[in-house]
N, CA, C and O atoms as a printed pandas DataFrame, in Angstrom:
     atom_number atom_name residue_name chain_id  residue_number  x_coord  y_coord  z_coord
0              1         N          MET        A               1   24.102   93.221  212.088
1              2        CA          MET        A               1   23.534   92.275  212.892
2              3         C          MET        A               1   21.953   92.750  213.320
3              4         O          MET        A               1   21.773   93.924  213.647
4              5         N          LEU        A               2   21.075   92.005  213.308
5              6        CA          LEU        A               2   19.747   92.111  213.833
6              7         C          LEU        A               2   19.437   91.948  215.228
7              8         O          LEU        A               2   19.420   90.776  215.604
8              9         N          GLY        A               3   19.236   92.657  215.921
9             10        CA          GLY        A               3   19.162   92.301  217.698
10            11         C          GLY        A               3   20.550   91.666  217.749
11            12         O          GLY        A               3   21.639   92.095  217.370
12            13         N          ARG        A               4   20.119   90.280  218.449
13            14        CA          ARG        A               4   21.250   89.380  218.914
14            15         C          ARG        A               4   21.541   88.277  217.827
15            16         O          ARG        A               4   22.180   87.269  218.126
16            17         N          ILE        A               5   21.096   88.478  216.664
17            18        CA          ILE        A               5   21.500   87.544  215.873
18            19         C          ILE        A               5   22.711   88.119  215.059
19            20         O          ILE        A               5   22.711   89.223  214.515
20            21         N          ARG        A               6   23.917   87.064  215.050
21            22        CA          ARG        A               6   25.182   87.560  214.534
22            23         C          ARG        A               6   25.429   86.945  213.282
23            24         O          ARG        A               6   26.164   87.361  212.386
24            25         N          ASP        A               7   24.611   85.715  213.313
25            26        CA          ASP        A               7   25.122   85.107  211.959
26            27         C          ASP        A               7   23.908   84.750  210.869
27            28         O          ASP        A               7   22.727   85.042  211.059
28            29         N          ALA        A               8   24.453   84.026  209.626
29            30        CA          ALA        A               8   23.282   83.790  208.810
30            31         C          ALA        A               8   22.187   83.093  209.303
31            32         O          ALA        A               8   22.304   82.564  210.409
32            33         N          GLY        A               9   21.023   82.983  208.617
33            34        CA          GLY        A               9   19.819   82.239  209.226
34            35         C          GLY        A               9   18.524   82.896  209.490
35            36         O          GLY        A               9   17.506   82.224  209.649
36            37         N          ALA        A              10   18.526   84.392  209.550
37            38        CA          ALA        A              10   17.445   84.812  209.880
38            39         C          ALA        A              10   16.860   85.262  208.475
39            40         O          ALA        A              10   17.495   85.760  207.545
40            41         N          ARG        A              11   15.421   84.955  208.537
41            42        CA          ARG        A              11   14.712   85.256  207.185
42            43         C          ARG        A              11   13.257   85.976  207.709
43            44         O          ARG        A              11   12.716   85.741  208.790
44            45         N          SER        A              12   12.898   86.664  206.943
45            46        CA          SER        A              12   11.839   87.432  206.975
46            47         C          SER        A              12   11.210   87.679  205.320
47            48         O          SER        A              12   11.855   87.878  204.290
48            49         N          TYR        A              13    9.789   87.584  205.508
49            50        CA          TYR        A              13    9.116   87.882  203.987
50            51         C          TYR        A              13    8.189   88.954  204.346
51            52         O          TYR        A              13    7.576   89.132  205.398
52            53         N          LEU        A              14    8.210   89.770  203.043
53            54        CA          LEU        A              14    7.104   91.057  203.406
54            55         C          LEU        A              14    6.517   91.127  202.195
55            56         O          LEU        A              14    7.083   90.892  201.128
56            57         N          ALA        A              15    5.141   91.519  202.371
57            58        CA          ALA        A              15    4.283   91.651  201.035
58            59         C          ALA        A              15    3.599   93.103  201.141
59            60         O          ALA        A              15    3.333   93.441  202.294
60            61         N          VAL        A              16    3.383   93.705  200.471
61            62        CA          VAL        A              16    2.705   94.953  200.189
62            63         C          VAL        A              16    1.712   95.174  199.016
63            64         O          VAL        A              16    2.174   95.032  197.884
64            65         N          ALA        A              17    0.641   95.443  199.125
65            66        CA          ALA        A              17   -0.084   96.026  197.787
66            67         C          ALA        A              17    0.735   96.804  196.899
67            68         O          ALA        A              17    1.269   97.821  197.341
68            69         N          GLY        A              18    0.888   96.488  195.809
69            70        CA          GLY        A              18    1.630   96.990  194.622
70            71         C          GLY        A              18    3.132   96.503  194.365
71            72         O          GLY        A              18    3.711   96.376  193.286
72            73         N          GLY        A              19    3.613   96.258  195.704
73            74        CA          GLY        A              19    5.053   95.388  195.186
74            75         C          GLY        A              19    5.957   96.653  195.814
75            76         O          GLY        A              19    5.561   97.753  196.200
76            77         N          PHE        A              20    7.194   96.148  195.780
77            78        CA          PHE        A              20    8.421   96.854  196.379
78            79         C          PHE        A              20    8.904   97.524  195.181
79            80         O          PHE        A              20    8.909   96.906  194.117
80            81         N          ASP        A              21    9.316   98.738  195.250
81            82        CA          ASP        A              21    9.931   99.385  194.066
82            83         C          ASP        A              21   11.326   99.257  193.995
83            84         O          ASP        A              21   12.043  100.180  194.380
84            85         N          CYS        A              22   11.900   97.969  193.439
85            86        CA          CYS        A              22   13.031   97.561  193.249
86            87         C          CYS        A              22   13.043   96.721  191.854
87            88         O          CYS        A              22   12.057   96.064  191.520
88            89         N          PRO        A              23   14.230   96.784  191.056
89            90        CA          PRO        A              23   14.711   96.020  190.236
90            91         C          PRO        A              23   13.960   94.441  190.013
91            92         O          PRO        A              23   13.809   93.750  191.021
92            93         N          ASP        A              24   13.635   94.064  189.053
93            94        CA          ASP        A              24   13.230   92.492  189.067
94            95         C          ASP        A              24   14.600   91.827  188.662
95            96         O          ASP        A              24   15.408   92.496  188.020
96            97         N          TYR        A              25   14.886   90.512  189.024
97            98        CA          TYR        A              25   16.035   89.880  188.806
98            99         C          TYR        A              25   15.696   88.474  188.660
99           100         O          TYR        A              25   15.546   87.758  189.650
100          101         N          LEU        A              26   15.554   87.999  187.344
101          102        CA          LEU        A              26   14.924   86.533  187.170
102          103         C          LEU        A              26   13.361   86.575  187.432
103          104         O          LEU        A              26   12.685   85.575  187.671
104          105         N          GLY        A              27   12.892   87.851  187.355
105          106        CA          GLY        A              27   11.383   87.837  187.544
106          107         C          GLY        A              27   10.911   88.001  189.050
107          108         O          GLY        A              27    9.744   88.009  189.443
108          109         N          SER        A              28   12.048   88.128  189.799
109          110        CA          SER        A              28   11.601   88.288  191.156
110          111         C          SER        A              28   12.346   89.361  191.677
111          112         O          SER        A              28   13.450   89.676  191.233
112          113         N          LYS        A              29   11.660   90.047  192.795
113          114        CA          LYS        A              29   12.247   91.029  193.740
114          115         C          LYS        A              29   12.862   90.657  194.889
115          116         O          LYS        A              29   13.357   91.484  195.654
116          117         N          SER        A              30   12.878   89.327  195.106
117          118        CA          SER        A              30   13.650   88.690  196.123
118          119         C          SER        A              30   15.061   89.001  196.326
119          120         O          SER        A              30   15.584   89.455  195.308
120          121         N          THR        A              31   15.783   88.900  197.267
121          122        CA          THR        A              31   17.336   89.093  197.381
122          123         C          THR        A              31   17.886   87.591  197.503
123          124         O          THR        A              31   17.313   86.641  198.035
124          125         N          PHE        A              32   19.069   87.611  196.913
125          126        CA          PHE        A              32   19.588   86.173  197.252
126          127         C          PHE        A              32   21.075   86.928  197.695
127          128         O          PHE        A              32   21.818   87.589  196.970
128          129         N          THR        A              33   21.218   86.614  199.024
129          130        CA          THR        A              33   22.633   87.750  199.765
130          131         C          THR        A              33   23.623   86.841  199.542
131          132         O          THR        A              33   24.696   87.409  199.340
132          133         N          LEU        A              34   23.697   85.450  199.491
133          134        CA          LEU        A              34   24.785   84.752  199.186
134          135         C          LEU        A              34   25.523   85.260  197.604
135          136         O          LEU        A              34   26.722   85.485  197.445
136          137         N          GLY        A              35   24.612   85.343  196.703
137          138        CA          GLY        A              35   24.824   85.887  195.640
138          139         C          GLY        A              35   25.076   87.227  195.205
139          140         O          GLY        A              35   25.737   87.600  194.236
140          141         N          GLN        A              36   24.413   87.944  196.118
141          142        CA          GLN        A              36   24.626   89.433  196.218
142          143         C          GLN        A              36   23.784   90.288  195.091
143          144         O          GLN        A              36   24.113   91.358  194.580
144          145         N          PHE        A              37   22.694   89.563  194.872
145          146        CA          PHE        A              37   21.735   90.337  193.842
146          147         C          PHE        A              37   20.458   90.040  194.099
147          148         O          PHE        A              37   20.183   89.022  194.736
148          149         N          GLY        A              38   19.436   90.945  193.610
149          150        CA          GLY        A              38   18.173   91.010  193.703
150          151         C          GLY        A              38   17.972   91.867  194.605
151          152         O          GLY        A              38   18.933   92.531  194.993
152          153         N          GLY        A              39   16.447   92.106  195.267
153          154        CA          GLY        A              39   16.365   92.661  196.144
154          155         C          GLY        A              39   16.515   94.302  196.484
155          156         O          GLY        A              39   16.150   95.247  195.784
156          157         N          HIS        A              40   17.066   94.318  197.580
157          158        CA          HIS        A              40   17.524   95.843  198.110
158          159         C          HIS        A              40   18.997   95.784  198.169
159          160         O          HIS        A              40   19.703   95.451  199.121
160          161         N          ASN        A              41   19.354   96.186  196.918
161          162        CA          ASN        A              41   20.881   96.381  196.484
162          163         C          ASN        A              41   21.594   94.904  196.858
163          164         O          ASN        A              41   22.814   94.825  196.997
164          165         N          GLY        A              42   20.827   93.898  196.985
165          166        CA          GLY        A              42   21.555   92.650  196.787
166          167         C          GLY        A              42   22.036   92.169  198.035
167          168         O          GLY        A              42   22.801   91.205  198.063
168          169         N          ARG        A              43   21.696   92.695  198.978
169          170        CA          ARG        A              43   21.926   92.457  200.597
170          171         C          ARG        A              43   20.843   92.471  201.692
171          172         O          ARG        A              43   19.805   93.075  201.420
172          173         N          ALA        A              44   20.940   91.965  202.723
173          174        CA          ALA        A              44   20.037   91.772  203.742
174          175         C          ALA        A              44   19.713   93.433  204.173
175          176         O          ALA        A              44   20.490   94.363  203.958
176          177         N          LEU        A              45   18.864   93.499  204.590
177          178        CA          LEU        A              45   18.108   95.027  205.135
178          179         C          LEU        A              45   18.753   95.409  206.456
179          180         O          LEU        A              45   18.638   94.716  207.467
180          181         N          GLN        A              46   19.419   96.518  206.402
181          182        CA          GLN        A              46   20.098   97.111  207.450
182          183         C          GLN        A              46   19.103   98.237  208.268
183          184         O          GLN        A              46   18.047   98.626  207.770
184          185         N          THR        A              47   19.577   98.680  209.536
185          186        CA          THR        A              47   19.016   99.678  210.234
186          187         C          THR        A              47   18.989  100.845  209.506
187          188         O          THR        A              47   20.092  101.191  209.083
188          189         N          GLY        A              48   17.832  101.726  209.170
189          190        CA          GLY        A              48   17.682  102.973  208.134
190          191         C          GLY        A              48   17.306  102.721  206.891
191          192         O          GLY        A              48   16.834  103.592  206.160
192          193         N          ASP        A              49   17.505  101.352  206.498
193          194        CA          ASP        A              49   17.133  101.136  205.076
194          195         C          ASP        A              49   15.609  101.479  204.810
195          196         O          ASP        A              49   14.750  101.260  205.664
196          197         N          VAL        A              50   15.426  101.841  204.000
197          198        CA          VAL        A              50   14.066  102.494  203.153
198          199         C          VAL        A              50   13.403  101.871  201.929
199          200         O          VAL        A              50   13.792  102.109  200.786
200          201         N          LEU        A              51   12.423  101.094  202.210
201          202        CA          LEU        A              51   11.696  100.579  201.177
202          203         C          LEU        A              51   10.603  101.249  200.524
203          204         O          LEU        A              51    9.587  101.681  201.069
204          205         N          HIS        A              52   10.898  101.292  199.339
205          206        CA          HIS        A              52    9.764  101.945  198.823
206          207         C          HIS        A              52    8.784  101.072  197.869
207          208         O          HIS        A              52    9.185  100.111  197.212
208          209         N          VAL        A              53    7.398  101.552  197.882
209          210        CA          VAL        A              53    6.272  100.618  197.396
210          211         C          VAL        A              53    6.142  101.249  196.165
211          212         O          VAL        A              53    6.590  102.369  195.921
212          213         N          LEU        A              54    5.371  100.353  195.180
213          214        CA          LEU        A              54    4.499  100.860  193.880
214          215         C          LEU        A              54    3.081  101.131  194.304
215          216         O          LEU        A              54    2.487  100.765  195.318
216          217         N          GLU        A              55    2.734  101.763  193.420
217          218        CA          GLU        A              55    0.924  102.025  193.765
218          219         C          GLU        A              55    0.276  100.691  193.422
219          220         O          GLU        A              55    0.437  100.296  192.267
220          221         N          PRO        A              56   -0.235  100.151  194.026
221          222        CA          PRO        A              56   -1.334   99.168  193.622
222          223         C          PRO        A              56   -2.140   99.334  192.589
223          224         O          PRO        A              56   -2.737  100.390  192.378
224          225         N          CYS        A              57   -2.239   98.127  191.735
225          226        CA          CYS        A              57   -3.281   98.076  190.700
226          227         C          CYS        A              57   -4.653   98.289  191.028
227          228         O          CYS        A              57   -4.980   98.199  192.212
228          229         N          GLN        A              58   -5.472   98.548  190.190
229          230        CA          GLN        A              58   -6.804   98.847  190.345
230          231         C          GLN        A              58   -7.450   97.621  190.289
231          232         O          GLN        A              58   -7.423   97.023  189.213
232          233         N          PRO        A              59   -8.079   97.085  191.326
233          234        CA          PRO        A              59   -8.762   95.757  191.206
234          235         C          PRO        A              59   -9.772   95.789  190.059
235          236         O          PRO        A              59  -10.307   96.815  189.638
236          237         N          SER        A              60   -9.983   94.492  189.580
237          238        CA          SER        A              60  -10.797   94.406  188.496
238          239         C          SER        A              60  -12.359   94.148  188.924
239          240         O          SER        A              60  -13.308   94.409  188.185
240          241         N          VAL        A              61  -12.476   93.555  190.335
241          242        CA          VAL        A              61  -13.428   93.259  190.901
242          243         C          VAL        A              61  -13.775   94.267  191.862
243          244         O          VAL        A              61  -12.863   94.828  192.469
244          245         N          THR        A              62  -15.313   94.657  192.146
245          246        CA          THR        A              62  -15.434   95.779  193.130
246          247         C          THR        A              62  -15.120   95.168  194.469
247          248         O          THR        A              62  -15.648   94.095  194.762
248          249         N          GLN        A              63  -14.302   95.768  195.300
249          250        CA          GLN        A              63  -14.106   95.233  196.727
250          251         C          GLN        A              63  -14.931   95.987  197.689
251          252         O          GLN        A              63  -15.111   97.205  197.703
252          253         N          PRO        A              64  -15.460   94.998  198.582
253          254        CA          PRO        A              64  -16.167   95.354  199.753
254          255         C          PRO        A              64  -15.742   96.591  200.558
255          256         O          PRO        A              64  -14.532   96.695  200.761
256          257         N          VAL        A              65  -16.418   97.390  200.969
257          258        CA          VAL        A              65  -15.908   98.543  201.816
258          259         C          VAL        A              65  -16.345   98.327  202.865
259          260         O          VAL        A              65  -17.484   97.865  202.925
260          261         N          LEU        A              66  -15.521   98.610  204.202
261          262        CA          LEU        A              66  -15.483   98.407  205.562
262          263         C          LEU        A              66  -16.264   99.651  205.923
263          264         O          LEU        A              66  -16.190  100.585  205.125
264          265         N          PRO        A              67  -17.033   99.804  207.056
265          266        CA          PRO        A              67  -17.688  101.157  207.494
266          267         C          PRO        A              67  -16.585  102.037  208.315
267          268         O          PRO        A              67  -15.831  101.565  209.166
268          269         N          GLU        A              68  -16.625  103.300  207.935
269          270        CA          GLU        A              68  -15.449  104.138  208.481
270          271         C          GLU        A              68  -15.208  103.889  209.951
271          272         O          GLU        A              68  -14.052  104.070  210.335
272          273         N          ALA        A              69  -16.113  103.502  210.840
273          274        CA          ALA        A              69  -15.831  103.293  212.341
274          275         C          ALA        A              69  -14.810  102.087  212.327
275          276         O          ALA        A              69  -13.910  102.013  213.164
276          277         N          LEU        A              70  -14.980  101.219  211.408
277          278        CA          LEU        A              70  -14.065  100.231  211.412
278          279         C          LEU        A              70  -12.444  100.282  210.882
279          280         O          LEU        A              70  -11.567   99.453  211.122
280          281         N          THR        A              71  -12.361  101.312  210.222
281          282        CA          THR        A              71  -11.039  101.682  209.400
282          283         C          THR        A              71   -9.987  102.159  210.395
283          284         O          THR        A              71  -10.234  102.679  211.483
284          285         N          LEU        A              72   -8.781  101.915  209.883
285          286        CA          LEU        A              72   -7.786  102.308  210.895
286          287         C          LEU        A              72   -6.992  103.371  210.065
287          288         O          LEU        A              72   -6.929  103.290  208.838
288          289         N          GLU        A              73   -6.270  104.568  210.918
289          290        CA          GLU        A              73   -5.770  105.708  210.017
290          291         C          GLU        A              73   -4.324  105.179  209.843
291          292         O          GLU        A              73   -3.628  104.790  210.781
292          293         N          ILE        A              74   -3.975  105.204  208.632
293          294        CA          ILE        A              74   -2.911  104.953  208.267
294          295         C          ILE        A              74   -1.707  105.863  207.848
295          296         O          ILE        A              74   -2.106  106.670  207.008
296          297         N          SER        A              75   -0.413  106.020  208.123
297          298        CA          SER        A              75    0.400  106.936  207.960
298          299         C          SER        A              75    1.356  106.584  206.721
299          300         O          SER        A              75    1.260  105.516  206.117
300          301         N          ASN        A              76    2.186  107.473  206.434
301          302        CA          ASN        A              76    3.403  107.042  205.198
302          303         C          ASN        A              76    4.483  106.353  206.036
303          304         O          ASN        A              76    5.357  105.868  205.317
304          305         N          THR        A              77    4.658  106.189  207.206
305          306        CA          THR        A              77    5.604  105.702  207.885
306          307         C          THR        A              77    5.163  104.414  208.764
307          308         O          THR        A              77    4.208  104.500  209.537
308          309         N          HIS        A              78    5.785  103.409  208.635
309          310        CA          HIS        A              78    5.427  102.246  209.446
310          311         C          HIS        A              78    6.493  101.509  210.054
311          312         O          HIS        A              78    7.453  101.198  209.350
312          313         N          GLU        A              79    6.457  101.147  211.406
313          314        CA          GLU        A              79    7.395  100.170  212.197
314          315         C          GLU        A              79    7.149   98.829  211.981
315          316         O          GLU        A              79    5.978   98.453  211.962
316          317         N          LEU        A              80    8.238   97.877  211.780
317          318        CA          LEU        A              80    7.910   96.439  211.563
318          319         C          LEU        A              80    8.186   95.886  212.988
319          320         O          LEU        A              80    9.222   96.278  213.527
320          321         N          ARG        A              81    7.604   95.259  213.479
321          322        CA          ARG        A              81    7.949   94.155  214.861
322          323         C          ARG        A              81    8.370   92.834  214.031
323          324         O          ARG        A              81    7.925   92.193  213.079
324          325         N          VAL        A              82    9.653   92.768  215.057
325          326        CA          VAL        A              82   10.252   91.428  214.712
326          327         C          VAL        A              82   10.403   90.437  215.697
327          328         O          VAL        A              82   11.004   90.613  216.757
328          329         N          ILE        A              83    9.826   89.336  215.324
329          330        CA          ILE        A              83    9.793   88.057  216.119
330          331         C          ILE        A              83   10.964   87.342  216.034
331          332         O          ILE        A              83   11.156   87.058  214.852
332          333         N          TYR        A              84   11.977   86.853  216.864
333          334        CA          TYR        A              84   13.040   86.012  216.666
334          335         C          TYR        A              84   12.737   84.599  216.913
335          336         O          TYR        A              84   11.994   84.333  217.857
336          337         N          TYR        A              85   13.265   83.564  216.112
337          338        CA          TYR        A              85   13.213   82.205  216.524
338          339         C          TYR        A              85   14.129   81.550  215.799
339          340         O          TYR        A              85   14.539   82.115  214.785
340          341         N          LEU        A              86   14.490   80.637  216.039
341          342        CA          LEU        A              86   15.673   79.544  215.605
342          343         C          LEU        A              86   15.192   78.865  214.419
343          344         O          LEU        A              86   14.094   78.309  214.400
344          345         N          MET        A              87   15.963   78.893  213.453
345          346        CA          MET        A              87   15.435   77.875  212.290
346          347         C          MET        A              87   16.499   76.285  212.109
347          348         O          MET        A              87   17.677   76.062  211.830
348          349         N          VAL        A              88   15.731   75.755  212.326
349          350        CA          VAL        A              88   16.522   74.424  212.489
350          351         C          VAL        A              88   16.699   73.723  210.765
351          352         O          VAL        A              88   15.693   73.449  210.111
352          353         N          ARG        A              89   17.829   73.552  210.324
353          354        CA          ARG        A              89   18.246   72.941  208.868
354          355         C          ARG        A              89   18.547   71.463  209.004
355          356         O          ARG        A              89   19.407   71.052  209.783
356          357         N          GLN        A              90   17.868   70.726  208.281
357          358        CA          GLN        A              90   18.300   69.186  208.078
358          359         C          GLN        A              90   19.209   69.255  206.876
359          360         O          GLN        A              90   19.115   69.945  205.860
360          361         N          THR        A              91   20.246   68.235  207.300
361          362        CA          THR        A              91   21.098   68.258  206.240
362          363         C          THR        A              91   20.738   66.967  205.347
363          364         O          THR        A              91   20.963   65.839  205.787
364          365         N          PHE        A              92   20.081   67.209  203.875
365          366        CA          PHE        A              92   19.993   65.884  203.286
366          367         C          PHE        A              92   21.272   65.351  202.443
367          368         O          PHE        A              92   21.193   64.480  201.577
368          369         N          SER        A              93   22.307   65.927  202.783
369          370        CA          SER        A              93   23.472   65.302  202.140
370          371         C          SER        A              93   24.070   63.930  202.704
371          372         O          SER        A              93   24.702   63.139  202.005
372          373         N          GLN        A              94   23.785   63.751  204.069
373          374        CA          GLN        A              94   24.088   62.529  204.612
374          375         C          GLN        A              94   23.781   61.336  203.842
375          376         O          GLN        A              94   22.772   61.371  203.137
376          377         N          THR        A              95   24.545   60.210  203.868
377          378        CA          THR        A              95   24.030   59.038  203.283
378          379         C          THR        A              95   23.231   58.318  204.111
379          380         O          THR        A              95   23.586   58.027  205.254
380          381         N          ARG        A              96   22.166   57.996  203.636
381          382        CA          ARG        A              96   20.973   57.039  204.441
382          383         C          ARG        A              96   21.612   55.887  204.407
383          384         O          ARG        A              96   22.452   55.590  203.557
384          385         N          THR        A              97   21.157   55.011  205.553
385          386        CA          THR        A              97   21.412   53.521  205.682
386          387         C          THR        A              97   20.313   52.626  205.743
387          388         O          THR        A              97   20.508   51.415  205.848
């Protein structure tokens, strides 16, 4: 259960430099919860799960550098804020007239 969401349908997409340290399945690190494979143990994330990230690749192009006054101090631990919303799914299997 994520907050008050009790049923299937809540989705989230995460992206980090370097990618997540989990096995590829069919060339992807995505989780297919219905099939119980891929991603983080083939299941939805739960409270207390820890996601490990890989080292980012060295860019082949020189990146612009921000002045130090504009940079943020970043730690190894991050909190994610979640915004809940309803996702409406259309059913295309109905016969059109």
